[in-house]
PDBQT receptor file of N, H, CA, C and O in Angstrom, charges set to zero:
ATOM      1  N   MET A   1      10.689   0.285   8.514  1.00  0.00    +0.000 N 
ATOM      2  CA  MET A   1       9.940  -0.601   8.063  1.00  0.00    +0.000 C 
ATOM      3  C   MET A   1      10.220  -1.181   6.910  1.00  0.00    +0.000 C 
ATOM      4  O   MET A   1       9.275  -1.860   6.508  1.00  0.00    +0.000 OA
ATOM      5  N   ALA A   2      11.526  -1.182   5.935  1.00  0.00    +0.000 N 
ATOM      6  H   ALA A   2      12.294  -0.630   6.262  1.00  0.00    +0.000 HD
ATOM      7  CA  ALA A   2      12.110  -1.368   4.814  1.00  0.00    +0.000 C 
ATOM      8  C   ALA A   2      11.271  -2.768   4.373  1.00  0.00    +0.000 C 
ATOM      9  O   ALA A   2      11.368  -3.716   5.154  1.00  0.00    +0.000 OA
ATOM     10  N   LEU A   3      10.498  -2.930   3.228  1.00  0.00    +0.000 N 
ATOM     11  H   LEU A   3      10.419  -2.161   2.594  1.00  0.00    +0.000 HD
ATOM     12  CA  LEU A   3      10.579  -4.041   2.777  1.00  0.00    +0.000 C 
ATOM     13  C   LEU A   3      11.585  -4.617   1.296  1.00  0.00    +0.000 C 
ATOM     14  O   LEU A   3      12.231  -3.925   0.511  1.00  0.00    +0.000 OA
ATOM     15  N   GLU A   4      11.442  -5.746   1.316  1.00  0.00    +0.000 N 
ATOM     16  H   GLU A   4      10.916  -6.309   1.954  1.00  0.00    +0.000 HD
ATOM     17  CA  GLU A   4      12.469  -5.962   0.418  1.00  0.00    +0.000 C 
ATOM     18  C   GLU A   4      12.579  -5.626  -1.001  1.00  0.00    +0.000 C 
ATOM     19  O   GLU A   4      11.492  -5.715  -1.573  1.00  0.00    +0.000 OA
ATOM     20  N   ALA A   5      13.591  -5.254  -1.778  1.00  0.00    +0.000 N 
ATOM     21  H   ALA A   5      14.473  -5.182  -1.313  1.00  0.00    +0.000 HD
ATOM     22  CA  ALA A   5      14.076  -4.498  -2.441  1.00  0.00    +0.000 C 
ATOM     23  C   ALA A   5      12.509  -4.486  -4.083  1.00  0.00    +0.000 C 
ATOM     24  O   ALA A   5      11.723  -3.596  -4.410  1.00  0.00    +0.000 OA
ATOM     25  N   GLY A   6      12.722  -5.839  -4.619  1.00  0.00    +0.000 N 
ATOM     26  H   GLY A   6      13.360  -6.562  -4.353  1.00  0.00    +0.000 HD
ATOM     27  CA  GLY A   6      12.107  -5.929  -5.401  1.00  0.00    +0.000 C 
ATOM     28  C   GLY A   6      10.281  -5.998  -4.990  1.00  0.00    +0.000 C 
ATOM     29  O   GLY A   6       9.428  -6.252  -5.841  1.00  0.00    +0.000 OA
ATOM     30  N   LEU A   7      10.042  -5.774  -3.843  1.00  0.00    +0.000 N 
ATOM     31  H   LEU A   7      10.735  -5.567  -3.152  1.00  0.00    +0.000 HD
ATOM     32  CA  LEU A   7       8.596  -6.329  -3.547  1.00  0.00    +0.000 C 
ATOM     33  C   LEU A   7       7.958  -5.243  -4.037  1.00  0.00    +0.000 C 
ATOM     34  O   LEU A   7       7.150  -5.506  -4.928  1.00  0.00    +0.000 OA
ATOM     35  N   LEU A   8       8.076  -3.992  -3.705  1.00  0.00    +0.000 N 
ATOM     36  H   LEU A   8       8.732  -3.778  -2.981  1.00  0.00    +0.000 HD
ATOM     37  CA  LEU A   8       7.207  -3.304  -3.690  1.00  0.00    +0.000 C 
ATOM     38  C   LEU A   8       7.415  -2.685  -5.229  1.00  0.00    +0.000 C 
ATOM     39  O   LEU A   8       6.635  -1.851  -5.689  1.00  0.00    +0.000 OA
ATOM     40  N   GLU A   9       8.580  -3.206  -5.976  1.00  0.00    +0.000 N 
ATOM     41  H   GLU A   9       9.213  -3.884  -5.603  1.00  0.00    +0.000 HD
ATOM     42  CA  GLU A   9       8.085  -2.666  -7.408  1.00  0.00    +0.000 C 
ATOM     43  C   GLU A   9       7.105  -3.711  -8.321  1.00  0.00    +0.000 C 
ATOM     44  O   GLU A   9       7.000  -3.669  -9.547  1.00  0.00    +0.000 OA
ATOM     45  N   ILE A  10       6.497  -4.543  -7.522  1.00  0.00    +0.000 N 
ATOM     46  H   ILE A  10       6.581  -4.577  -6.526  1.00  0.00    +0.000 HD
ATOM     47  CA  ILE A  10       5.625  -5.607  -7.959  1.00  0.00    +0.000 C 
ATOM     48  C   ILE A  10       4.036  -5.535  -7.376  1.00  0.00    +0.000 C 
ATOM     49  O   ILE A  10       3.011  -5.846  -7.982  1.00  0.00    +0.000 OA
ATOM     50  N   LEU A  11       4.134  -5.176  -6.417  1.00  0.00    +0.000 N 
ATOM     51  H   LEU A  11       4.967  -4.923  -5.925  1.00  0.00    +0.000 HD
ATOM     52  CA  LEU A  11       2.935  -4.585  -5.581  1.00  0.00    +0.000 C 
ATOM     53  C   LEU A  11       2.008  -3.371  -6.109  1.00  0.00    +0.000 C 
ATOM     54  O   LEU A  11       2.352  -2.244  -6.464  1.00  0.00    +0.000 OA
ATOM     55  N   ALA A  12       1.060  -3.805  -6.065  1.00  0.00    +0.000 N 
ATOM     56  H   ALA A  12       0.781  -4.721  -5.777  1.00  0.00    +0.000 HD
ATOM     57  CA  ALA A  12       0.232  -2.790  -6.803  1.00  0.00    +0.000 C 
ATOM     58  C   ALA A  12      -1.150  -2.995  -5.792  1.00  0.00    +0.000 C 
ATOM     59  O   ALA A  12      -1.431  -4.039  -5.204  1.00  0.00    +0.000 OA
ATOM     60  N   CYS A  13      -2.062  -1.499  -5.747  1.00  0.00    +0.000 N 
ATOM     61  H   CYS A  13      -1.834  -0.651  -6.225  1.00  0.00    +0.000 HD
ATOM     62  CA  CYS A  13      -3.445  -1.288  -5.478  1.00  0.00    +0.000 C 
ATOM     63  C   CYS A  13      -4.300  -2.289  -5.611  1.00  0.00    +0.000 C 
ATOM     64  O   CYS A  13      -4.539  -2.399  -6.814  1.00  0.00    +0.000 OA
ATOM     65  N   PRO A  14      -5.055  -3.304  -4.816  1.00  0.00    +0.000 N 
ATOM     66  CA  PRO A  14      -5.953  -4.428  -5.350  1.00  0.00    +0.000 C 
ATOM     67  C   PRO A  14      -7.008  -3.670  -5.976  1.00  0.00    +0.000 C 
ATOM     68  O   PRO A  14      -7.519  -4.128  -6.998  1.00  0.00    +0.000 OA
ATOM     69  N   ALA A  15      -7.599  -2.021  -5.263  1.00  0.00    +0.000 N 
ATOM     70  H   ALA A  15      -7.184  -1.649  -4.433  1.00  0.00    +0.000 HD
ATOM     71  CA  ALA A  15      -8.376  -1.413  -5.648  1.00  0.00    +0.000 C 
ATOM     72  C   ALA A  15      -8.601  -0.899  -7.478  1.00  0.00    +0.000 C 
ATOM     73  O   ALA A  15      -9.354  -1.263  -8.381  1.00  0.00    +0.000 OA
ATOM     74  N   CYS A  16      -7.542   0.069  -7.353  1.00  0.00    +0.000 N 
ATOM     75  H   CYS A  16      -6.930   0.365  -6.619  1.00  0.00    +0.000 HD
ATOM     76  CA  CYS A  16      -7.379   0.673  -8.875  1.00  0.00    +0.000 C 
ATOM     77  C   CYS A  16      -6.129   0.276  -9.325  1.00  0.00    +0.000 C 
ATOM     78  O   CYS A  16      -5.620   1.238  -9.898  1.00  0.00    +0.000 OA
ATOM     79  N   HIS A  17      -5.353  -0.745  -9.337  1.00  0.00    +0.000 N 
ATOM     80  H   HIS A  17      -5.767  -1.527  -8.871  1.00  0.00    +0.000 HD
ATOM     81  CA  HIS A  17      -4.007  -1.240  -9.598  1.00  0.00    +0.000 C 
ATOM     82  C   HIS A  17      -2.853  -0.644 -10.202  1.00  0.00    +0.000 C 
ATOM     83  O   HIS A  17      -2.279  -0.957 -11.245  1.00  0.00    +0.000 OA
ATOM     84  N   SER A  18      -2.445   0.868  -8.832  1.00  0.00    +0.000 N 
ATOM     85  H   SER A  18      -2.912   1.122  -7.985  1.00  0.00    +0.000 HD
ATOM     86  CA  SER A  18      -1.644   1.962  -9.454  1.00  0.00    +0.000 C 
ATOM     87  C   SER A  18      -0.570   1.308  -8.102  1.00  0.00    +0.000 C 
ATOM     88  O   SER A  18      -0.721   0.570  -7.128  1.00  0.00    +0.000 OA
ATOM     89  N   PRO A  19       0.549   2.085  -8.742  1.00  0.00    +0.000 N 
ATOM     90  CA  PRO A  19       1.895   1.608  -7.725  1.00  0.00    +0.000 C 
ATOM     91  C   PRO A  19       1.406   2.243  -5.854  1.00  0.00    +0.000 C 
ATOM     92  O   PRO A  19       0.925   3.165  -5.196  1.00  0.00    +0.000 OA
ATOM     93  N   LEU A  20       1.897   1.123  -5.821  1.00  0.00    +0.000 N 
ATOM     94  H   LEU A  20       2.287   0.373  -6.356  1.00  0.00    +0.000 HD
ATOM     95  CA  LEU A  20       2.046   1.837  -3.984  1.00  0.00    +0.000 C 
ATOM     96  C   LEU A  20       3.591   2.542  -3.702  1.00  0.00    +0.000 C 
ATOM     97  O   LEU A  20       4.683   2.410  -4.254  1.00  0.00    +0.000 OA
ATOM     98  N   GLU A  21       3.229   3.138  -2.864  1.00  0.00    +0.000 N 
ATOM     99  H   GLU A  21       2.342   3.246  -2.415  1.00  0.00    +0.000 HD
ATOM    100  CA  GLU A  21       4.808   3.996  -2.175  1.00  0.00    +0.000 C 
ATOM    101  C   GLU A  21       4.793   3.500  -0.599  1.00  0.00    +0.000 C 
ATOM    102  O   GLU A  21       3.759   3.238   0.016  1.00  0.00    +0.000 OA
ATOM    103  N   GLU A  22       6.060   3.422  -0.086  1.00  0.00    +0.000 N 
ATOM    104  H   GLU A  22       6.900   3.635  -0.585  1.00  0.00    +0.000 HD
ATOM    105  CA  GLU A  22       6.153   3.412   1.603  1.00  0.00    +0.000 C 
ATOM    106  C   GLU A  22       5.967   4.527   2.295  1.00  0.00    +0.000 C 
ATOM    107  O   GLU A  22       6.884   5.347   2.318  1.00  0.00    +0.000 OA
ATOM    108  N   GLN A  23       4.947   4.742   2.884  1.00  0.00    +0.000 N 
ATOM    109  H   GLN A  23       4.202   4.075   2.865  1.00  0.00    +0.000 HD
ATOM    110  CA  GLN A  23       5.626   5.570   3.868  1.00  0.00    +0.000 C 
ATOM    111  C   GLN A  23       4.816   4.865   5.589  1.00  0.00    +0.000 C 
ATOM    112  O   GLN A  23       3.740   4.341   5.876  1.00  0.00    +0.000 OA
ATOM    113  N   ASP A  24       6.090   5.256   6.365  1.00  0.00    +0.000 N 
ATOM    114  H   ASP A  24       6.964   5.681   6.132  1.00  0.00    +0.000 HD
ATOM    115  CA  ASP A  24       5.827   5.076   7.306  1.00  0.00    +0.000 C 
ATOM    116  C   ASP A  24       5.731   3.194   8.203  1.00  0.00    +0.000 C 
ATOM    117  O   ASP A  24       6.727   2.475   8.119  1.00  0.00    +0.000 OA
ATOM    118  N   THR A  25       4.865   2.846   8.721  1.00  0.00    +0.000 N 
ATOM    119  H   THR A  25       4.056   3.430   8.789  1.00  0.00    +0.000 HD
ATOM    120  CA  THR A  25       3.747   1.459   8.343  1.00  0.00    +0.000 C 
ATOM    121  C   THR A  25       3.260   1.437   7.443  1.00  0.00    +0.000 C 
ATOM    122  O   THR A  25       3.332   0.231   7.209  1.00  0.00    +0.000 OA
ATOM    123  N   GLU A  26       2.525   2.036   6.273  1.00  0.00    +0.000 N 
ATOM    124  H   GLU A  26       2.466   3.017   6.462  1.00  0.00    +0.000 HD
ATOM    125  CA  GLU A  26       1.783   1.708   5.392  1.00  0.00    +0.000 C 
ATOM    126  C   GLU A  26       2.433   2.194   4.033  1.00  0.00    +0.000 C 
ATOM    127  O   GLU A  26       3.264   3.078   3.827  1.00  0.00    +0.000 OA
ATOM    128  N   LEU A  27       1.573   1.046   2.899  1.00  0.00    +0.000 N 
ATOM    129  H   LEU A  27       0.898   0.328   3.066  1.00  0.00    +0.000 HD
ATOM    130  CA  LEU A  27       2.159   1.333   1.349  1.00  0.00    +0.000 C 
ATOM    131  C   LEU A  27       0.324   2.304   1.198  1.00  0.00    +0.000 C 
ATOM    132  O   LEU A  27      -0.820   2.137   1.621  1.00  0.00    +0.000 OA
ATOM    133  N   VAL A  28       0.833   2.974   0.610  1.00  0.00    +0.000 N 
ATOM    134  H   VAL A  28       1.762   3.110   0.266  1.00  0.00    +0.000 HD
ATOM    135  CA  VAL A  28      -0.144   4.880   0.228  1.00  0.00    +0.000 C 
ATOM    136  C   VAL A  28      -0.479   4.441  -1.672  1.00  0.00    +0.000 C 
ATOM    137  O   VAL A  28       0.403   4.452  -2.531  1.00  0.00    +0.000 OA
ATOM    138  N   CYS A  29      -1.752   4.141  -1.884  1.00  0.00    +0.000 N 
ATOM    139  H   CYS A  29      -2.468   4.132  -1.186  1.00  0.00    +0.000 HD
ATOM    140  CA  CYS A  29      -1.652   3.727  -3.382  1.00  0.00    +0.000 C 
ATOM    141  C   CYS A  29      -1.497   5.521  -3.826  1.00  0.00    +0.000 C 
ATOM    142  O   CYS A  29      -1.769   6.589  -3.277  1.00  0.00    +0.000 OA
ATOM    143  N   THR A  30      -0.883   5.066  -5.177  1.00  0.00    +0.000 N 
ATOM    144  H   THR A  30      -0.662   4.198  -5.624  1.00  0.00    +0.000 HD
ATOM    145  CA  THR A  30      -0.358   6.277  -5.780  1.00  0.00    +0.000 C 
ATOM    146  C   THR A  30      -1.186   7.362  -6.525  1.00  0.00    +0.000 C 
ATOM    147  O   THR A  30      -1.006   8.551  -6.790  1.00  0.00    +0.000 OA
ATOM    148  N   GLY A  31      -2.535   6.109  -6.837  1.00  0.00    +0.000 N 
ATOM    149  H   GLY A  31      -2.681   5.143  -6.622  1.00  0.00    +0.000 HD
ATOM    150  CA  GLY A  31      -3.674   6.892  -7.746  1.00  0.00    +0.000 C 
ATOM    151  C   GLY A  31      -4.248   7.936  -7.577  1.00  0.00    +0.000 C 
ATOM    152  O   GLY A  31      -4.774   8.066  -6.472  1.00  0.00    +0.000 OA
ATOM    153  N   GLN A  32      -4.375   9.005  -8.503  1.00  0.00    +0.000 N 
ATOM    154  H   GLN A  32      -3.947   8.899  -9.401  1.00  0.00    +0.000 HD
ATOM    155  CA  GLN A  32      -5.289  10.484  -7.859  1.00  0.00    +0.000 C 
ATOM    156  C   GLN A  32      -6.410  10.414  -7.431  1.00  0.00    +0.000 C 
ATOM    157  O   GLN A  32      -6.778  11.254  -6.610  1.00  0.00    +0.000 OA
ATOM    158  N   ASP A  33      -7.486   9.147  -7.967  1.00  0.00    +0.000 N 
ATOM    159  H   ASP A  33      -7.187   8.465  -8.634  1.00  0.00    +0.000 HD
ATOM    160  CA  ASP A  33      -8.589   9.295  -7.814  1.00  0.00    +0.000 C 
ATOM    161  C   ASP A  33      -8.932   8.008  -6.212  1.00  0.00    +0.000 C 
ATOM    162  O   ASP A  33      -9.994   7.848  -5.610  1.00  0.00    +0.000 OA
ATOM    163  N   CYS A  34      -7.764   7.417  -6.001  1.00  0.00    +0.000 N 
ATOM    164  H   CYS A  34      -6.902   7.547  -6.490  1.00  0.00    +0.000 HD
ATOM    165  CA  CYS A  34      -8.048   6.152  -4.871  1.00  0.00    +0.000 C 
ATOM    166  C   CYS A  34      -7.158   6.879  -3.671  1.00  0.00    +0.000 C 
ATOM    167  O   CYS A  34      -7.736   7.727  -2.992  1.00  0.00    +0.000 OA
ATOM    168  N   GLY A  35      -5.666   6.548  -3.370  1.00  0.00    +0.000 N 
ATOM    169  H   GLY A  35      -5.196   5.859  -3.921  1.00  0.00    +0.000 HD
ATOM    170  CA  GLY A  35      -5.327   7.288  -2.338  1.00  0.00    +0.000 C 
ATOM    171  C   GLY A  35      -5.752   5.971  -1.007  1.00  0.00    +0.000 C 
ATOM    172  O   GLY A  35      -6.419   6.360  -0.049  1.00  0.00    +0.000 OA
ATOM    173  N   LEU A  36      -5.488   5.073  -1.043  1.00  0.00    +0.000 N 
ATOM    174  H   LEU A  36      -4.945   4.757  -1.822  1.00  0.00    +0.000 HD
ATOM    175  CA  LEU A  36      -6.181   3.872  -0.250  1.00  0.00    +0.000 C 
ATOM    176  C   LEU A  36      -4.677   3.594   0.742  1.00  0.00    +0.000 C 
ATOM    177  O   LEU A  36      -3.676   3.238   0.119  1.00  0.00    +0.000 OA
ATOM    178  N   SER A  37      -4.603   3.726   1.882  1.00  0.00    +0.000 N 
ATOM    179  H   SER A  37      -5.415   4.015   2.388  1.00  0.00    +0.000 HD
ATOM    180  CA  SER A  37      -3.365   3.304   2.831  1.00  0.00    +0.000 C 
ATOM    181  C   SER A  37      -3.533   1.642   3.475  1.00  0.00    +0.000 C 
ATOM    182  O   SER A  37      -4.417   1.302   4.262  1.00  0.00    +0.000 OA
ATOM    183  N   TYR A  38      -2.596   0.864   2.994  1.00  0.00    +0.000 N 
ATOM    184  H   TYR A  38      -1.878   1.141   2.355  1.00  0.00    +0.000 HD
ATOM    185  CA  TYR A  38      -2.633  -0.215   3.438  1.00  0.00    +0.000 C 
ATOM    186  C   TYR A  38      -1.424  -0.442   5.092  1.00  0.00    +0.000 C 
ATOM    187  O   TYR A  38      -0.296   0.047   5.161  1.00  0.00    +0.000 OA
ATOM    188  N   PRO A  39      -1.940  -1.091   5.954  1.00  0.00    +0.000 N 
ATOM    189  CA  PRO A  39      -1.265  -1.081   6.659  1.00  0.00    +0.000 C 
ATOM    190  C   PRO A  39      -0.060  -2.147   6.325  1.00  0.00    +0.000 C 
ATOM    191  O   PRO A  39      -0.110  -2.903   5.355  1.00  0.00    +0.000 OA
ATOM    192  N   VAL A  40       0.842  -2.111   7.100  1.00  0.00    +0.000 N 
ATOM    193  H   VAL A  40       0.882  -1.496   7.887  1.00  0.00    +0.000 HD
ATOM    194  CA  VAL A  40       2.022  -3.390   7.125  1.00  0.00    +0.000 C 
ATOM    195  C   VAL A  40       2.137  -4.262   8.659  1.00  0.00    +0.000 C 
ATOM    196  O   VAL A  40       2.419  -3.726   9.731  1.00  0.00    +0.000 OA
ATOM    197  N   ARG A  41       1.913  -5.383   8.501  1.00  0.00    +0.000 N 
ATOM    198  H   ARG A  41       1.684  -5.818   7.630  1.00  0.00    +0.000 HD
ATOM    199  CA  ARG A  41       2.184  -5.793  10.422  1.00  0.00    +0.000 C 
ATOM    200  C   ARG A  41       2.902  -7.293  10.249  1.00  0.00    +0.000 C 
ATOM    201  O   ARG A  41       2.779  -8.391   9.705  1.00  0.00    +0.000 OA
ATOM    202  N   ASP A  42       3.638  -6.594  11.023  1.00  0.00    +0.000 N 
ATOM    203  H   ASP A  42       3.738  -5.703  11.465  1.00  0.00    +0.000 HD
ATOM    204  CA  ASP A  42       4.946  -7.973  11.161  1.00  0.00    +0.000 C 
ATOM    205  C   ASP A  42       5.866  -8.087   9.919  1.00  0.00    +0.000 C 
ATOM    206  O   ASP A  42       6.321  -9.208   9.692  1.00  0.00    +0.000 OA
ATOM    207  N   GLY A  43       6.202  -7.059   9.077  1.00  0.00    +0.000 N 
ATOM    208  H   GLY A  43       5.832  -6.149   9.261  1.00  0.00    +0.000 HD
ATOM    209  CA  GLY A  43       6.796  -6.377   8.010  1.00  0.00    +0.000 C 
ATOM    210  C   GLY A  43       6.054  -7.668   6.744  1.00  0.00    +0.000 C 
ATOM    211  O   GLY A  43       6.765  -8.545   6.253  1.00  0.00    +0.000 OA
ATOM    212  N   ILE A  44       5.082  -7.571   6.529  1.00  0.00    +0.000 N 
ATOM    213  H   ILE A  44       4.505  -6.859   6.929  1.00  0.00    +0.000 HD
ATOM    214  CA  ILE A  44       3.916  -8.575   6.007  1.00  0.00    +0.000 C 
ATOM    215  C   ILE A  44       2.715  -6.991   5.000  1.00  0.00    +0.000 C 
ATOM    216  O   ILE A  44       2.070  -6.284   5.775  1.00  0.00    +0.000 OA
ATOM    217  N   PRO A  45       2.637  -6.794   4.068  1.00  0.00    +0.000 N 
ATOM    218  CA  PRO A  45       1.284  -5.403   3.732  1.00  0.00    +0.000 C 
ATOM    219  C   PRO A  45       0.164  -6.780   3.810  1.00  0.00    +0.000 C 
ATOM    220  O   PRO A  45       0.093  -7.970   3.503  1.00  0.00    +0.000 OA
ATOM    221  N   VAL A  46      -0.482  -5.879   4.334  1.00  0.00    +0.000 N 
ATOM    222  H   VAL A  46      -0.425  -4.912   4.583  1.00  0.00    +0.000 HD
ATOM    223  CA  VAL A  46      -2.283  -6.414   4.041  1.00  0.00    +0.000 C 
ATOM    224  C   VAL A  46      -2.982  -5.621   3.086  1.00  0.00    +0.000 C 
ATOM    225  O   VAL A  46      -3.458  -4.497   3.248  1.00  0.00    +0.000 OA
ATOM    226  N   LEU A  47      -2.985  -6.537   1.801  1.00  0.00    +0.000 N 
ATOM    227  H   LEU A  47      -2.599  -7.450   1.670  1.00  0.00    +0.000 HD
ATOM    228  CA  LEU A  47      -3.501  -5.355   0.855  1.00  0.00    +0.000 C 
ATOM    229  C   LEU A  47      -4.881  -5.717   0.657  1.00  0.00    +0.000 C 
ATOM    230  O   LEU A  47      -5.135  -5.903  -0.533  1.00  0.00    +0.000 OA
ATOM    231  N   LEU A  48      -5.988  -5.899   1.550  1.00  0.00    +0.000 N 
ATOM    232  H   LEU A  48      -5.782  -5.747   2.517  1.00  0.00    +0.000 HD
ATOM    233  CA  LEU A  48      -7.025  -5.917   1.860  1.00  0.00    +0.000 C 
ATOM    234  C   LEU A  48      -7.952  -5.069   1.884  1.00  0.00    +0.000 C 
ATOM    235  O   LEU A  48      -8.144  -4.660   3.029  1.00  0.00    +0.000 OA
ATOM    236  N   VAL A  49      -9.208  -4.223   0.441  1.00  0.00    +0.000 N 
ATOM    237  H   VAL A  49      -9.052  -4.555  -0.489  1.00  0.00    +0.000 HD
ATOM    238  CA  VAL A  49      -9.340  -3.351   1.313  1.00  0.00    +0.000 C 
ATOM    239  C   VAL A  49     -10.469  -3.230   1.922  1.00  0.00    +0.000 C 
ATOM    240  O   VAL A  49     -11.182  -2.229   1.856  1.00  0.00    +0.000 OA
ATOM    241  N   ASP A  50     -10.640  -3.944   2.370  1.00  0.00    +0.000 N 
ATOM    242  H   ASP A  50     -10.061  -4.758   2.424  1.00  0.00    +0.000 HD
ATOM    243  CA  ASP A  50     -11.459  -3.604   3.912  1.00  0.00    +0.000 C 
ATOM    244  C   ASP A  50     -10.412  -3.118   5.113  1.00  0.00    +0.000 C 
ATOM    245  O   ASP A  50     -10.691  -2.285   5.975  1.00  0.00    +0.000 OA
ATOM    246  N   GLU A  51      -9.649  -3.543   5.033  1.00  0.00    +0.000 N 
ATOM    247  H   GLU A  51      -9.422  -4.220   4.333  1.00  0.00    +0.000 HD
ATOM    248  CA  GLU A  51      -8.050  -2.833   5.975  1.00  0.00    +0.000 C 
ATOM    249  C   GLU A  51      -7.517  -1.915   5.542  1.00  0.00    +0.000 C 
ATOM    250  O   GLU A  51      -6.417  -1.591   5.991  1.00  0.00    +0.000 OA
ATOM    251  N   ALA A  52      -8.123  -1.205   4.535  1.00  0.00    +0.000 N 
ATOM    252  H   ALA A  52      -9.016  -1.468   4.170  1.00  0.00    +0.000 HD
ATOM    253  CA  ALA A  52      -7.229  -0.059   4.107  1.00  0.00    +0.000 C 
ATOM    254  C   ALA A  52      -7.804   1.333   4.558  1.00  0.00    +0.000 C 
ATOM    255  O   ALA A  52      -9.035   1.313   4.600  1.00  0.00    +0.000 OA
ATOM    256  N   ARG A  53      -7.229   2.558   4.912  1.00  0.00    +0.000 N 
ATOM    257  H   ARG A  53      -6.229   2.574   4.877  1.00  0.00    +0.000 HD
ATOM    258  CA  ARG A  53      -7.615   3.727   5.259  1.00  0.00    +0.000 C 
ATOM    259  C   ARG A  53      -7.838   4.408   4.022  1.00  0.00    +0.000 C 
ATOM    260  O   ARG A  53      -7.197   4.221   2.988  1.00  0.00    +0.000 OA
ATOM    261  N   ARG A  54      -9.032   5.417   4.228  1.00  0.00    +0.000 N 
ATOM    262  H   ARG A  54      -9.553   5.568   5.068  1.00  0.00    +0.000 HD
ATOM    263  CA  ARG A  54      -9.307   6.147   3.032  1.00  0.00    +0.000 C 
ATOM    264  C   ARG A  54      -8.441   7.374   3.186  1.00  0.00    +0.000 C 
ATOM    265  O   ARG A  54      -7.683   7.513   4.145  1.00  0.00    +0.000 OA
ATOM    266  N   PRO A  55      -8.571   8.243   2.233  1.00  0.00    +0.000 N 
ATOM    267  CA  PRO A  55      -7.419   9.096   2.248  1.00  0.00    +0.000 C 
ATOM    268  C   PRO A  55      -8.429  10.448   3.492  1.00  0.00    +0.000 C 
ATOM    269  O   PRO A  55      -9.657  10.531   3.482  1.00  0.00    +0.000 OA
ATOM    270  N   ALA A  56      -7.708  11.133   4.214  1.00  0.00    +0.000 N 
ATOM    271  H   ALA A  56      -6.710  11.065   4.223  1.00  0.00    +0.000 HD
ATOM    272  CA  ALA A  56      -8.595  12.609   5.005  1.00  0.00    +0.000 C 
ATOM    273  C   ALA A  56      -8.793  13.116   4.126  1.00  0.00    +0.000 C 
ATOM    274  O   ALA A  56      -9.389  14.193   4.155  1.00  0.00    +0.000 OA
TER     275      ALA A  56
């Protein structure tokens, strides 16, 4: 699932505003206290806190 090159640079976690990094089929928040994982469906990031998976 490679996102467009510049897109990942401007995306941020809606909960804490930290940068996101791409991992498999998710975008993972890099914030130390957050760590939410947002799904990417059909190449489109779903940046809704209600859709995010909490860290294990």
